[in-house]
C-alpha positions in Angstrom: -25.0 -26.0 -29.0 -27.3 -24.5 -26.4 -26.1 -27.0 -23.8 -22.4 -25.8 -24.4 -23.4 -22.2 -23.8 -25.2 -23.1 -20.6 -22.2 -25.1 -19.3 -19.9 -22.2 -20.0 -22.2 -19.8 -18.2 -22.5 -22.2 -15.2 -18.8 -23.0 -15.0 -17.3 -19.6 -15.5 -17.8 -18.4 -11.9 -16.1 -21.6 -10.6 -13.1 -21.1 -13.0 -12.8 -17.4 -12.1 -12.9 -18.0 -8.4 -10.2 -20.6 -8.6 -8.0 -18.2 -10.5 -8.5 -15.5 -7.9 -7.7 -18.0 -5.1 -4.5 -19.1 -6.9 -3.4 -15.4 -7.2 -4.2 -14.9 -3.5 -2.1 -17.9 -2.5 0.9 -16.6 -4.4 0.8 -13.1 -2.8 2.6 -13.1 0.6 1.4 -9.5 1.3 -2.2 -10.6 1.7 -3.8 -10.1 5.1 -3.3 -7.5 7.8 0.0 -6.2 9.2 0.8 -4.1 12.3 3.3 -1.4 11.7 5.8 -2.0 14.6 8.5 0.5 13.6 9.1 3.3 11.1 12.6 4.5 10.0 13.6 7.3 7.7 16.9 6.4 6.1 19.4 8.7 4.3 23.0 8.1 3.4 24.3 9.2 6.8 21.3 9.2 9.1 18.6 6.8 10.4 15.7 8.3 12.3 13.6 5.6 14.1 10.2 5.7 15.6 8.3 3.0 17.5 4.8 4.4 17.4 2.7 4.2 20.6 -0.3 3.5 18.4 0.6 0.8 15.9 -0.5 1.5 12.4 -2.0 -1.0 10.0 -1.3 -2.2 6.5 -4.2 -4.2 4.9 -3.9 -6.1 1.6 -6.6 -7.9 -0.2 -6.1 -9.5 -3.7 -7.0 -6.1 -5.4 -6.8 -3.4 -2.8 -4.5 -2.0 0.0 -4.9 0.5 2.8 -2.2 1.9 5.0 -2.7 4.1 8.1 -0.1 5.0 10.7 1.1 7.8 13.0 4.7 9.0 13.1 4.4 9.9 16.8 6.0 8.0 19.6 3.2 9.0 21.9 -0.5 8.6 21.8 -2.3 11.0 19.5 -3.9 13.9 21.5 -7.7 13.6 21.6 -9.9 16.6 20.9 -11.4 18.1 24.0 -14.8 18.2 22.3 -14.8 15.3 19.8 -17.6 16.9 17.7 -16.2 20.4 17.8 -12.4 20.5 17.6 -10.5 23.8 17.7 -8.5 24.9 14.7 -5.2 24.0 16.5 -6.6 20.5 17.3 -7.5 19.9 13.7 -4.1 21.0 12.5 -2.4 18.8 15.1 -4.7 15.9 14.2 -3.9 16.2 10.5 -0.2 16.2 11.2 -0.4 13.1 13.5 -1.7 10.6 10.9 -0.8 9.3 7.5 -3.1 7.2 5.3 -3.7 6.1 1.7 -5.9 3.5 0.3 -6.4 2.2 -3.3 -5.2 -0.4 -5.7 -1.8 -2.0 -6.2 0.3 -4.3 -8.4 3.2 -6.3 -7.0 6.0 -8.6 -8.0 8.1 -10.9 -5.8 9.9 -7.9 -4.3 8.1 -4.7 -5.3 4.6 -3.2 -4.6 3.4 -0.2 -6.5 0.4 1.5 -4.9 -2.1 3.9 -6.5 -4.0 6.0 -4.1 -7.8 6.3 -4.6 -8.2 8.2 -1.4 -5.4 9.9 0.5 -4.8 12.1 3.6 -3.2 14.7 1.4 -6.0 16.1 -0.9 -4.8 15.9 -4.5 -2.6 12.8 -4.1 -5.5 10.6 -5.4 -4.0 8.9 -8.5 -0.5 9.3 -7.1 1.8 6.3 -6.9 4.2 5.0 -4.2 6.9 2.4 -4.9 8.1 0.0 -2.2 10.6 -2.8 -2.1 9.5 -5.5 0.3 11.0 -8.6 2.0 9.0 -11.0 4.1 9.9 -14.0 6.3 7.1 -15.8 7.9 5.1 -13.3 9.9 7.4 -10.3 9.4 7.5 -7.9 6.5 9.7 -5.0 5.7 8.4 -2.3 3.3 10.8 0.4 2.0 9.2 3.4 0.3 11.8 4.4 -2.3 9.9 6.4 -4.8 6.7 8.5 -5.2 5.0 10.1 -8.1 2.3 12.7 -7.8 -0.7 12.6 -10.1 0.8 15.4 -12.2 4.0 13.4 -12.7 6.1 15.5 -10.3 8.3 14.0 -7.6 8.6 14.9 -3.9 11.6 17.0 -2.5 12.8 14.0 -0.4 13.3 11.7 -3.4 16.9 10.5 -3.6 17.6 11.8 0.0 15.3 9.7 2.2 13.6 6.3 2.1 11.0 5.3 4.6 11.2 1.8 6.0 8.3 0.1 7.8 8.8 -3.0 10.0 5.6 -5.0 10.2 4.2 -8.1 12.0 1.4 -10.1 10.6 -1.9 -9.8 12.4 -3.9 -12.1 10.2 -3.8 -13.9 6.9 -7.5 -13.7 6.5 -7.4 -12.8 2.8 -6.6 -16.5 2.0 -7.7 -18.3 5.2 
């Protein structure tokens, strides 16, 4: 009976690693993606941005991170990197978007839960995206958001944000 216990202990990491690898191979989102274009879409308007500084969307088997700028020009550097002015801090805050945390996905939807966010208080909030991928291109469309307190943003039902991305690497499963 002891030998069975030892075999189970020795084999369990192997079995678990195979399961994680199988999950990774089925997830087309894994890897790193450059954000090539951002569009805000309403019923009668599309506002497009091709950022001068490409953002990035990173996906591992259990975590995600997204960081991008809505600007079509380079972000303005602080005159003194270690001592920015109040205006520089405000401009810097408004020039970048990021969230990082965990996610669940299906074959066409990803739901992210922020563990850290640009906006203080959004931690625990959820964002809902539809996605489509073909080879090395990915389209993410943010269609819903829920704040940690269950409330919804003012833009819900009016705007959707669509990201066009290009694969940088597939290192999560390479």
